[in-house]
N, C-alpha and C positions, 0 to 999 in steps of 0.2 A: 288735559290742555290739547289733546289731539296728537298728531305726529311729532316725532322727536327726531332731529338731525344732530349728530355729533353731541349727544346727551343734553341738548337744548331744544325747547319747544320751537315749533315752526314760526311762531309770531314773535319770538324775542328780537329778531333783527328790525321788525317794524315797530316794537316797542322802543327799542333804541332809537330809532330814526325819529320817532314821534317825540321822544323825550329830548332829543338833540335839538330838532328845529324848533319846538315850542320854547325851550329853554333860551335858545338864540334870540327869538322874537321877544321874549320876556326881557332879556338883558337890553336889548335895543330900546324897548319901551322905558325901562328903567333909567338908561342912560341918556335918554333923548336930550335933556337939557344941557348935556355936556358933550354934544357932538363936535364942538370945535377945539377939543382937547388934541394935542399932538398925537397921543397914542390911543385915540379912541377905540380903534379896531382891537388892539390888545386888550383894552379894558373889556370890550364886549366878549372877546374870547375867553378871558379869565373868569368873567362873571357867569358866562354859559356853562364853563366846567364846573363852577361851584353849585349852579343850579342843578347839574345832572347829578352830582354828588349827593345833594339833598334829596333829589328824587329817588336815588338808589336807595337811600335810607327808608323811603316810603314803599318802594316796591319790594325789597328783600323780605319782610315779613310775609306779605301776601303770597310771594313766590315760594317760600318755605312751607307755609301752611297749606297751599294748594297743590303742591308737589310739582310745580313747574320746573324746578330745579332743586337739587340737593347739594348743599356745600358739604364736602367731605374733606377734613383736614387730614393729611397723611403724616404731618409733622407737628410737633408741639410748638414749634416756633411761630407758626401761622396763628395759633390761638383762636378761639371762638370770639367773634364779636357780636355785632348786632343781630338778634334772632339767627343764630348759627351761620351767619354770613362772616367769613374770615375778614380780619381787619384789612389784611393785605390787598383785598379786591377793590377797596375804596380808591387807593391811589391808582390802581390799574385802571378803573373806569375813568378817572380824571385825566390820566396820561393819554388814554385812547380817545377821549373826547377832544382834547387838544390837538392831537394828531390829526384826527378827521376834520376838525374846523380849519386846521392849516392848509389841508389840501382842498377842501371845498370851498372856503371863503372867496376865492376869485370867481367862482361861478355864482354865489349867492349876492355879490355886490350888485347894485343897481347901476347899470351902464349909462342909463340917461336920467341924471338927477334932476328931477323937477320936483316942485313942491306938492306933496300928496297928503291926503287926510291920514290921521292917526289909524293903523290897522290895529285892532284889538283881537284878531283871530287867535294869535298865539296865546293870549291871556285865557280866551274862552277854551281852547285846547287843554291848557295847563290846569285850569280850574276843574274842567270836567275830568280829566285824568286823575288828579289828586283827590277829588271828590269821590270818585269810584273807588280808589284805593282805601280811602278812609272807610267808606261804606263795607268795604270787604273786611277791613280789619276789625271793625265793630261787630260784624256778623261772626267773625271768628273768635270774638272775645279777646283780641289783641289790643288792650286799653292802652298800654304804654305806647305801642306803635301809632295808634290812632291820634294820641296826644301830641306826639312828635310830628305826625303828618299834618295836624292841624296848625301846629307852629309853623311848619314849612310854608303852608298855604298862607297863612297870615303874613309871613315875611314877604312872600311873593306879592301879595296885594299891596302892601306897604311900599315895596320897590316900584310897582307901577304907579302908584299914587304919587310918589316923589317924581317920577319921570313924566306923566301926562296930565297930573292933577287928579281931581276928583272924579272917579270913574263911577258912573251911574248906569 
């Protein structure tokens, strides 16, 4: 994977940022009919965190098999979870996503709200990323992970279809 910094590959922060921004865009697409809700922003943040957690389930098997990072449980309390990814890391990813969104949402808000066409770029990035991960999982013979990632991709497409109608 190239250079390593603090036992993490150099591209891990960019992967995190891509996942977070694509998940936020996907959440906005899925919740488009519900923009008049009183707590719409909190729903977007919560759905974004959920989508990031689902994406972590797709990334972890590829990361373990490709050697991007190695999960090392030093305590039995952690336990081994999904493809040697400790279960405790899932809430950590979710909380970190929510904290990042809480601090960055003011900069991501549209300051000049005018009617704009539906932006499907987050969907394209999400589908490309999950498709690439599914391909890597199939090549590595990680069939259960590929099946779970396919379900995650299907859920994402259903979410967008609910929000913007039939995407062709």
